[in-house]
N, C-alpha and C positions, 0 to 999 in steps of 0.2 A: 847715692853713692854708686859708682860704677864698678867697684871691685867687691868680691865676696868678703863678708865679715871675718877677719882673721881669728876672732874669738870663738866662732862657731863654724867648724868645717864638716858638720854632719851632712849626710846625704840629703836629708830634707832641706837643710839650709841652702845647700848648693843648688838643689832643684828649684827652690823658690827664687834664688838669685837669677838663675837662667830664665825662668818664666817672666821675670820682671825686666831683664836687661838684654837678653840675647835675641837678636833679630837678624834678618838678612835682607839686603836690597837686591840680592842676586838670585839667580835660578839655581837652587840646590841640585846637585847631581851626585851620582855614585852611592846613594843610600841603599840601593838594591842592585848592586853591580853584577854584571855578567863577567864570566871568566872561565878559565879551564877547570876541569874537575878537581885538580889538586890545589886550587886557589882557595884557601880557607875563608876568605872574605867574599867570595863570589856566591851569591844565592841564585843566580840565573845561569843557565847554560848558554852557549853561543846562539841558540835559536830563541832566546828570550823566555824560556820556560822556567818557572820557579821549581827549583829542585825539591823533591819530596811532596809536591802538591800537583795532582793531575789536573790538566785542562786550565791552568792559570798561567798567563804570561804578563810581563810588564813591558810596556813599550813607550815609556817616557824617559826623561833625562836621568831618572834615578837608576836606569840600567847602565849608564855610562860608567866605565871603570875609573875615569878621571874627569875632572872639570876641564872643559875646553877653554882655550884662551880667548876665543872670539864670541860673537853673538851665538846664542843657543837656539835660535829659531831653525836654522837649516839642519843641525843635527837632530833636533826633535822631530822635524818632518821626515827625515830619513829613517829614523827609528820606527816611527809609526807606519811608514810605507813598507819597510822591510818586514815588520811584524805581520802586517796584513798579508804579505806574500807567504810567510811561513804558515799562517793559518789556512789560506786557501790552497796551499800546495803549489804555488807558482815557481 
């Protein structure tokens, strides 16, 4: 069955449904998004640093604030290269 059981909408039942049926064939992005200090959904600053955790950066597509419409390879390479520049101070 591809829909959750309407007779059981408990958190555990929904978690189990997701474990069994939810998947992606795409490259997820935005799960650890960067953004302005006043953006409540942004856990990274514009230099890819994790807010509240020293010496930790994220430089993959999870840092993207939104999913891009095209292939994810070029943005992923750009993020990695830019993060490397931030780290070495270039």
